[in-house]
Each structure stands twice: as structure tokens, then as C-alpha cells.
C-alpha positions as a LaTeX table, in Angstrom:
\begin{tabular}{lrrr}
\hline
Residue & $x$ (\AA) & $y$ (\AA) & $z$ (\AA) \\
\hline
Met1 & $-18.34$ & $-21.37$ & $-41.52$ \\
Asp2 & $-18.93$ & $-18.77$ & $-39.47$ \\
Lys3 & $-21.98$ & $-16.18$ & $-39.49$ \\
Lys4 & $-18.94$ & $-13.67$ & $-41.21$ \\
Ser5 & $-18.08$ & $-15.89$ & $-43.44$ \\
Arg6 & $-21.83$ & $-16.77$ & $-45.00$ \\
Ile7 & $-22.68$ & $-12.93$ & $-45.19$ \\
Asn8 & $-19.07$ & $-12.64$ & $-46.86$ \\
Phe9 & $-20.52$ & $-15.32$ & $-49.23$ \\
Ile10 & $-24.13$ & $-13.11$ & $-49.74$ \\
Ile11 & $-22.37$ & $-9.84$ & $-50.61$ \\
Arg12 & $-19.80$ & $-11.45$ & $-53.09$ \\
Thr13 & $-22.60$ & $-13.46$ & $-54.61$ \\
Ile14 & $-24.50$ & $-9.92$ & $-55.25$ \\
Leu15 & $-21.27$ & $-8.19$ & $-56.37$ \\
Phe16 & $-20.57$ & $-10.79$ & $-58.90$ \\
Phe17 & $-23.47$ & $-11.70$ & $-60.42$ \\
Ser18 & $-24.36$ & $-7.98$ & $-60.43$ \\
Cys19 & $-21.40$ & $-7.13$ & $-62.38$ \\
Ile20 & $-22.35$ & $-9.86$ & $-64.64$ \\
Ile21 & $-25.23$ & $-7.87$ & $-65.65$ \\
Ile22 & $-23.50$ & $-4.60$ & $-65.80$ \\
Phe23 & $-20.69$ & $-6.58$ & $-68.18$ \\
Ile24 & $-23.33$ & $-8.16$ & $-70.66$ \\
Asp25 & $-24.97$ & $-4.99$ & $-71.07$ \\
Asp26 & $-21.82$ & $-2.95$ & $-71.54$ \\
Ser27 & $-18.35$ & $-3.89$ & $-70.35$ \\
Asn28 & $-17.32$ & $-0.13$ & $-70.23$ \\
Asn29 & $-19.53$ & 0.28 & $-67.63$ \\
Ile30 & $-17.50$ & $-1.33$ & $-65.22$ \\
Tyr31 & $-14.83$ & 1.15 & $-65.60$ \\
Lys32 & $-17.06$ & 3.93 & $-64.99$ \\
Ile33 & $-18.40$ & 2.13 & $-61.42$ \\
Leu34 & $-15.07$ & 1.51 & $-60.50$ \\
Asp35 & $-14.21$ & 5.05 & $-61.11$ \\
Tyr36 & $-16.69$ & 6.79 & $-60.23$ \\
Asn37 & $-16.28$ & 9.70 & $-57.34$ \\
Ile38 & $-17.94$ & 8.67 & $-53.70$ \\
Ile39 & $-16.89$ & 12.01 & $-51.69$ \\
Phe40 & $-13.28$ & 13.76 & $-52.17$ \\
Asn41 & $-11.89$ & 12.40 & $-55.01$ \\
Ile42 & $-12.11$ & 9.13 & $-53.13$ \\
Lys43 & $-13.31$ & 6.65 & $-55.57$ \\
Val44 & $-14.94$ & 2.93 & $-55.79$ \\
Tyr45 & $-11.89$ & 1.48 & $-56.63$ \\
His46 & $-10.07$ & 2.72 & $-53.46$ \\
Val47 & $-12.62$ & 1.92 & $-51.32$ \\
Phe48 & $-12.47$ & $-1.65$ & $-52.74$ \\
Trp49 & $-8.64$ & $-1.75$ & $-52.61$ \\
Ala50 & $-8.27$ & $-0.70$ & $-48.89$ \\
Tyr51 & $-10.68$ & $-3.87$ & $-48.16$ \\
Leu52 & $-8.65$ & $-5.89$ & $-49.95$ \\
Val53 & $-5.42$ & $-4.96$ & $-47.83$ \\
Asn54 & $-7.28$ & $-5.37$ & $-44.45$ \\
Asp55 & $-8.52$ & $-9.10$ & $-45.29$ \\
Ile56 & $-4.56$ & $-9.84$ & $-46.13$ \\
Leu57 & $-3.06$ & $-8.17$ & $-43.44$ \\
Lys58 & $-5.87$ & $-9.87$ & $-41.20$ \\
Val59 & $-3.53$ & $-13.28$ & $-41.97$ \\
Ile60 & $-0.08$ & $-11.92$ & $-41.46$ \\
Ile61 & $-0.25$ & $-9.67$ & $-38.46$ \\
Pro62 & $-0.46$ & $-12.73$ & $-35.36$ \\
Ser63 & $-2.52$ & $-9.96$ & $-33.39$ \\
Lys64 & $-5.17$ & $-9.85$ & $-35.97$ \\
Ser65 & $-5.79$ & $-13.73$ & $-36.54$ \\
Lys66 & $-8.79$ & $-14.82$ & $-34.87$ \\
Asn67 & $-9.22$ & $-18.58$ & $-36.52$ \\
Thr68 & $-7.65$ & $-21.23$ & $-36.33$ \\
Tyr69 & $-8.06$ & $-22.23$ & $-40.45$ \\
Asn70 & $-6.08$ & $-19.00$ & $-41.44$ \\
Gly71 & $-4.40$ & $-18.23$ & $-38.54$ \\
Lys72 & $-2.96$ & $-21.58$ & $-37.37$ \\
Leu73 & 0.26 & $-20.94$ & $-38.80$ \\
Phe74 & 0.63 & $-18.26$ & $-35.73$ \\
Leu75 & 1.90 & $-20.25$ & $-31.99$ \\
Lys76 & $-1.27$ & $-18.66$ & $-30.52$ \\
His77 & $-3.18$ & $-21.13$ & $-32.10$ \\
Tyr78 & $-1.11$ & $-24.24$ & $-31.38$ \\
Lys79 & $-2.79$ & $-26.45$ & $-28.84$ \\
Lys80 & $-0.18$ & $-29.26$ & $-28.45$ \\
Arg81 & $-0.88$ & $-32.92$ & $-28.29$ \\
Asp82 & 0.96 & $-34.90$ & $-25.96$ \\
Asn83 & 3.22 & $-37.47$ & $-27.03$ \\
Tyr84 & 1.93 & $-37.12$ & $-30.98$ \\
Asn85 & 4.08 & $-39.29$ & $-33.27$ \\
Lys86 & 6.66 & $-36.89$ & $-34.92$ \\
Asp87 & 7.11 & $-39.58$ & $-38.27$ \\
Lys88 & 3.65 & $-39.41$ & $-39.12$ \\
Val89 & 3.57 & $-35.65$ & $-39.16$ \\
Ile90 & 6.38 & $-35.39$ & $-41.20$ \\
Phe91 & 4.74 & $-37.89$ & $-43.24$ \\
Glu92 & 1.36 & $-36.29$ & $-43.93$ \\
Thr93 & 3.23 & $-32.87$ & $-44.53$ \\
Phe94 & 5.31 & $-34.66$ & $-46.90$ \\
Glu95 & 2.17 & $-35.80$ & $-48.64$ \\
Lys96 & 0.12 & $-33.05$ & $-48.70$ \\
Asn97 & 2.99 & $-30.86$ & $-49.74$ \\
Lys98 & 2.67 & $-33.18$ & $-52.86$ \\
Arg99 & $-0.91$ & $-32.38$ & $-53.14$ \\
Ala100 & $-0.24$ & $-28.56$ & $-52.88$ \\
Phe101 & 2.59 & $-28.44$ & $-55.57$ \\
Asn102 & 0.01 & $-30.05$ & $-57.92$ \\
Ile103 & $-2.49$ & $-27.50$ & $-57.55$ \\
Ala104 & 0.05 & $-24.99$ & $-58.22$ \\
Leu105 & 0.58 & $-26.26$ & $-61.30$ \\
Ala106 & $-2.90$ & $-26.59$ & $-61.96$ \\
Trp107 & $-3.56$ & $-23.11$ & $-61.20$ \\
Ile108 & $-0.40$ & $-22.06$ & $-63.11$ \\
Gly109 & $-1.76$ & $-23.98$ & $-66.14$ \\
Leu110 & $-5.15$ & $-22.98$ & $-66.26$ \\
Asn111 & $-4.35$ & $-19.00$ & $-65.98$ \\
Ser112 & $-1.69$ & $-19.65$ & $-68.85$ \\
Ile113 & $-4.59$ & $-20.87$ & $-71.03$ \\
Leu114 & $-6.61$ & $-17.61$ & $-70.37$ \\
Phe115 & $-4.07$ & $-15.41$ & $-70.37$ \\
Tyr116 & $-3.51$ & $-16.87$ & $-73.63$ \\
Ile117 & $-7.10$ & $-16.51$ & $-74.67$ \\
Tyr118 & $-6.85$ & $-12.55$ & $-73.52$ \\
Phe119 & $-4.01$ & $-12.20$ & $-75.71$ \\
Arg120 & $-4.70$ & $-14.21$ & $-78.40$ \\
Leu121 & $-8.38$ & $-12.19$ & $-79.01$ \\
His122 & $-7.70$ & $-9.10$ & $-77.56$ \\
Leu123 & $-9.73$ & $-9.04$ & $-74.94$ \\
Asp124 & $-9.94$ & $-5.44$ & $-72.76$ \\
Lys125 & $-9.22$ & $-5.43$ & $-69.42$ \\
Ser126 & $-12.74$ & $-5.47$ & $-68.15$ \\
Trp127 & $-12.03$ & $-9.12$ & $-68.87$ \\
Ile128 & $-9.33$ & $-9.25$ & $-66.18$ \\
Ile129 & $-11.73$ & $-7.32$ & $-63.53$ \\
Met130 & $-14.20$ & $-9.90$ & $-64.31$ \\
Leu131 & $-12.42$ & $-12.76$ & $-63.76$ \\
Phe132 & $-10.82$ & $-11.94$ & $-60.59$ \\
Leu133 & $-14.22$ & $-11.02$ & $-59.74$ \\
Phe134 & $-15.16$ & $-14.86$ & $-60.53$ \\
Tyr135 & $-12.11$ & $-15.88$ & $-58.35$ \\
Phe136 & $-13.09$ & $-13.37$ & $-55.76$ \\
Trp137 & $-16.78$ & $-15.17$ & $-55.77$ \\
Ser138 & $-15.12$ & $-19.00$ & $-55.69$ \\
Asp139 & $-12.80$ & $-17.65$ & $-52.54$ \\
Met140 & $-16.57$ & $-18.10$ & $-50.67$ \\
Val141 & $-17.91$ & $-21.00$ & $-52.44$ \\
Cys142 & $-15.08$ & $-22.85$ & $-51.91$ \\
Val143 & $-15.63$ & $-22.06$ & $-47.71$ \\
Asn144 & $-19.50$ & $-22.21$ & $-47.85$ \\
Val145 & $-20.22$ & $-24.51$ & $-49.98$ \\
Trp146 & $-17.96$ & $-27.10$ & $-52.11$ \\
Cys147 & $-14.39$ & $-27.02$ & $-52.78$ \\
Pro148 & $-12.74$ & $-28.47$ & $-55.80$ \\
Phe149 & $-8.99$ & $-27.99$ & $-54.16$ \\
Gln150 & $-10.21$ & $-30.07$ & $-51.34$ \\
Lys151 & $-12.02$ & $-32.71$ & $-53.34$ \\
Leu152 & $-10.04$ & $-33.14$ & $-55.84$ \\
Phe153 & $-6.40$ & $-32.61$ & $-54.46$ \\
Met154 & $-6.44$ & $-32.11$ & $-51.33$ \\
Lys155 & $-8.57$ & $-34.27$ & $-49.18$ \\
Asn156 & $-8.43$ & $-32.91$ & $-46.39$ \\
Lys157 & $-11.47$ & $-32.72$ & $-43.84$ \\
Cys158 & $-12.41$ & $-29.36$ & $-43.72$ \\
Cys159 & $-10.88$ & $-26.05$ & $-43.90$ \\
Asn160 & $-9.45$ & $-26.37$ & $-40.32$ \\
Thr161 & $-6.84$ & $-28.76$ & $-41.66$ \\
Cys162 & $-6.93$ & $-27.13$ & $-45.27$ \\
Arg163 & $-3.10$ & $-27.02$ & $-46.21$ \\
Ile164 & $-3.23$ & $-24.22$ & $-48.92$ \\
Tyr165 & $-6.40$ & $-22.37$ & $-46.90$ \\
Asn166 & $-4.02$ & $-19.10$ & $-47.10$ \\
Trp167 & $-3.12$ & $-19.44$ & $-50.82$ \\
Asp168 & $-6.82$ & $-17.93$ & $-51.29$ \\
His169 & $-5.58$ & $-14.05$ & $-51.45$ \\
Ile170 & $-2.11$ & $-14.80$ & $-54.28$ \\
Met171 & $-4.75$ & $-16.76$ & $-56.36$ \\
Tyr172 & $-7.98$ & $-14.39$ & $-56.63$ \\
Val173 & $-5.10$ & $-11.30$ & $-57.62$ \\
Thr174 & $-3.67$ & $-13.50$ & $-59.97$ \\
Pro175 & $-5.52$ & $-11.70$ & $-62.74$ \\
Phe176 & $-4.34$ & $-8.47$ & $-61.59$ \\
Ile177 & $-0.62$ & $-9.47$ & $-62.93$ \\
Leu178 & $-2.43$ & $-8.36$ & $-66.32$ \\
Ile179 & $-3.47$ & $-4.63$ & $-64.73$ \\
Pro180 & 0.43 & $-3.30$ & $-63.86$ \\
Asn181 & $-0.61$ & $-0.39$ & $-61.76$ \\
Phe182 & $-0.12$ & 0.72 & $-58.49$ \\
Trp183 & $-3.27$ & $-0.26$ & $-56.87$ \\
Thr184 & $-3.44$ & $-3.76$ & $-58.35$ \\
Tyr185 & 0.59 & $-4.79$ & $-58.05$ \\
Ser186 & 0.18 & $-3.82$ & $-53.72$ \\
Leu187 & $-2.08$ & $-6.38$ & $-53.43$ \\
Ile188 & $-0.40$ & $-8.60$ & $-55.20$ \\
Ala189 & 3.07 & $-7.82$ & $-53.17$ \\
Leu190 & 1.24 & $-8.41$ & $-49.92$ \\
Ser191 & $-0.26$ & $-11.76$ & $-51.29$ \\
Val192 & 2.91 & $-12.60$ & $-51.81$ \\
Ile193 & 4.14 & $-11.62$ & $-48.56$ \\
Ser194 & 1.38 & $-13.92$ & $-46.77$ \\
Leu195 & 2.19 & $-16.83$ & $-49.24$ \\
Ile196 & 5.66 & $-16.56$ & $-48.08$ \\
Gln197 & 5.00 & $-16.39$ & $-44.72$ \\
Trp198 & 2.68 & $-19.71$ & $-45.06$ \\
Glu199 & 4.92 & $-21.48$ & $-46.42$ \\
Tyr200 & 8.18 & $-20.63$ & $-44.37$ \\
Leu201 & 6.09 & $-21.26$ & $-40.72$ \\
Leu202 & 5.03 & $-24.66$ & $-42.67$ \\
Lys203 & 8.49 & $-25.01$ & $-43.10$ \\
Lys204 & 9.60 & $-24.56$ & $-40.08$ \\
His205 & 6.45 & $-25.41$ & $-37.90$ \\
Pro206 & 4.69 & $-28.58$ & $-39.52$ \\
Glu207 & 2.71 & $-29.60$ & $-36.13$ \\
Arg208 & 0.97 & $-26.39$ & $-36.43$ \\
Phe209 & $-0.65$ & $-27.22$ & $-39.15$ \\
Ser210 & $-1.23$ & $-31.20$ & $-38.63$ \\
Ser211 & $-4.58$ & $-32.32$ & $-36.94$ \\
Ile212 & $-2.06$ & $-35.44$ & $-35.16$ \\
Ser213 & $-0.06$ & $-32.39$ & $-33.23$ \\
Asn214 & $-2.32$ & $-29.72$ & $-33.12$ \\
Leu215 & $-5.18$ & $-30.05$ & $-30.89$ \\
Asn216 & $-7.31$ & $-27.10$ & $-32.42$ \\
Leu217 & $-7.68$ & $-28.89$ & $-35.48$ \\
Asn218 & $-9.26$ & $-31.63$ & $-34.37$ \\
Cys219 & $-13.37$ & $-31.62$ & $-34.50$ \\
Tyr220 & $-13.62$ & $-32.46$ & $-30.98$ \\
Asn221 & $-11.66$ & $-29.08$ & $-30.22$ \\
Cys222 & $-13.44$ & $-26.94$ & $-33.18$ \\
Gln223 & $-15.27$ & $-23.97$ & $-32.50$ \\
Asn224 & $-15.60$ & $-22.82$ & $-36.43$ \\
Glu225 & $-19.53$ & $-22.95$ & $-37.12$ \\
Cys226 & $-18.13$ & $-24.85$ & $-40.62$ \\
Arg227 & $-20.75$ & $-27.07$ & $-42.77$ \\
Phe228 & $-19.00$ & $-30.43$ & $-41.61$ \\
Asn229 & $-19.19$ & $-29.16$ & $-37.73$ \\
Lys230 & $-22.87$ & $-28.88$ & $-38.69$ \\
Lys231 & $-23.29$ & $-32.42$ & $-39.81$ \\
Lys232 & $-21.35$ & $-33.92$ & $-36.70$ \\
Ile233 & $-24.05$ & $-32.17$ & $-34.48$ \\
Lys234 & $-26.86$ & $-32.97$ & $-36.65$ \\
Gln235 & $-25.56$ & $-36.50$ & $-36.33$ \\
Thr236 & $-24.93$ & $-36.42$ & $-32.67$ \\
Ser237 & $-28.37$ & $-35.35$ & $-32.17$ \\
Lys238 & $-29.90$ & $-37.51$ & $-34.18$ \\
Asn239 & $-27.61$ & $-40.65$ & $-31.80$ \\
Ile240 & $-28.90$ & $-38.84$ & $-28.65$ \\
Thr241 & $-32.25$ & $-38.87$ & $-29.70$ \\
Arg242 & $-32.27$ & $-42.47$ & $-30.84$ \\
Tyr243 & $-30.73$ & $-43.31$ & $-27.61$ \\
Asn244 & $-33.85$ & $-41.41$ & $-25.55$ \\
Asn245 & $-36.43$ & $-43.43$ & $-27.34$ \\
Glu246 & $-34.73$ & $-46.78$ & $-27.38$ \\
Gln247 & $-34.46$ & $-46.22$ & $-23.52$ \\
Glu248 & $-37.99$ & $-44.87$ & $-23.02$ \\
Asn249 & $-39.46$ & $-48.23$ & $-25.30$ \\
Ser250 & $-37.35$ & $-50.12$ & $-23.23$ \\
Phe251 & $-38.67$ & $-48.92$ & $-19.48$ \\
Asp252 & $-42.45$ & $-49.36$ & $-21.35$ \\
Asn253 & $-41.55$ & $-52.99$ & $-22.31$ \\
Arg254 & $-40.40$ & $-53.70$ & $-18.48$ \\
Phe255 & $-43.16$ & $-52.04$ & $-16.76$ \\
Phe256 & $-46.17$ & $-51.85$ & $-18.98$ \\
\hline
\end{tabular}
């Protein structure tokens, strides 16, 4: 993905593995860090909450949307392909919806098992915070390294065409269901709004979500610095170099 995403990946990696070390040493230290008073009674968890709220609002408010992968629901990111096959778009959307439904079931099943373990073993809420941090870190792993949802379920070519891209917020705040307070439930509420908005506009405008109808989702028009685009550019460079070498050899054979 782009430079900003790679920076986020590095920051979240440092955050997650630092918290693992702290958690192993003493799980209560997680609470102490979150409750640390920075200044004027503004605590660490307040800052983290504000960051997450802003992160969610960026995909909800059209004027804040700058990228096609999480903003393709908006008209500003739609570039219509002339004479596209509407039946193909409808069929593709139907197939993607089935795969997305399977992911939803898998996610509910996974977290149901983890929640059961949490209650069965009488774990404290520091374990829930660590689960959230794992999901939060995994979100950037999916974008920058490897995505199990893409490979095992959706089979989409890249993030730009991902059917469930804006499910990320509702997925990584899922553990907060077990920590009921204003700060956690406000994040869940915003994530639900983001999810509903995404699903409603997909239902209303499926053409915006398909590379069949939206030219901005094709690799040719893609402006994202994703790992797939880098492979494409690298392969294109190799082809150009090979072609130039062949032309030079051909010239040498003719005249020398």
C-alpha cells in the first residue's frame, strides 16, 4: 500500500509487540499505561480514542475520502466505463456477497469461541485489550503483507477491489463488546454506521465497487502504491529491458 499505510504498519507493529512484552511482565501495566495522565487530565486512552474516531470518520465523510480502496462507495471515486455489461456486474456482486457472508459467519464464529474462552477461564479485561491490539495490528498486516480474507475467501486481485475493505473498523473493535463504557461503545457505534453506509451504497450502487464498471478500480488507472502495483511495474520494467536488449542484439547481428 502507500507510504502512509506502511508507516501505520510499522507503528502498529511496534505498539503491538511492545504491549506483548508489557503484558507478559505484568498484565496490570496495560491499565496503568492507558490510564496515564498526559496533561490536563487527558489520558492515554483519550488520545487513542480520538485517533480511532478520526480514523473511522475518514471513511464515513465523503470530503475526507482520498483513496479508492476505502472510498469507492462515493461518487467522487467512480469513473464509469462506457457500455459495461450490467449483467456481469450483478453476477459479480452476487458472488462477492456470498463470500462476504461466509467471512461474516467465520468472524462471528471465531469471536464466539474466543469470548467463550474469556468467560470460561475468568480472564480479566487486559486480555480483551490485547485481542483488540492484535486485530488492530492484523489490519495493517492484511493491507501490507498478506490477507487471509483475500486469499481464502474473497479471491479479489487487490485492496482496490476488495468487497469488505471498510469492514476493518467493525472487525477490530469487536473485542470492545466485552468492555462496556462510553469510549468503547462509541467506537462500536461509529463502526456500525460505517458498515451500514458501506453495505447500503454497495446495494444501491454496485457499479462503483466493480472493476467491470469503475475504471478507477483497474490496475491501469490505479494510483495506489500497493504491493501488487509494484509487481506490475517491476514486471513491466523487466519486459522493457528485455525488449531493449533484444533490439540491441538484433542490431548487432545485422551490422556486425
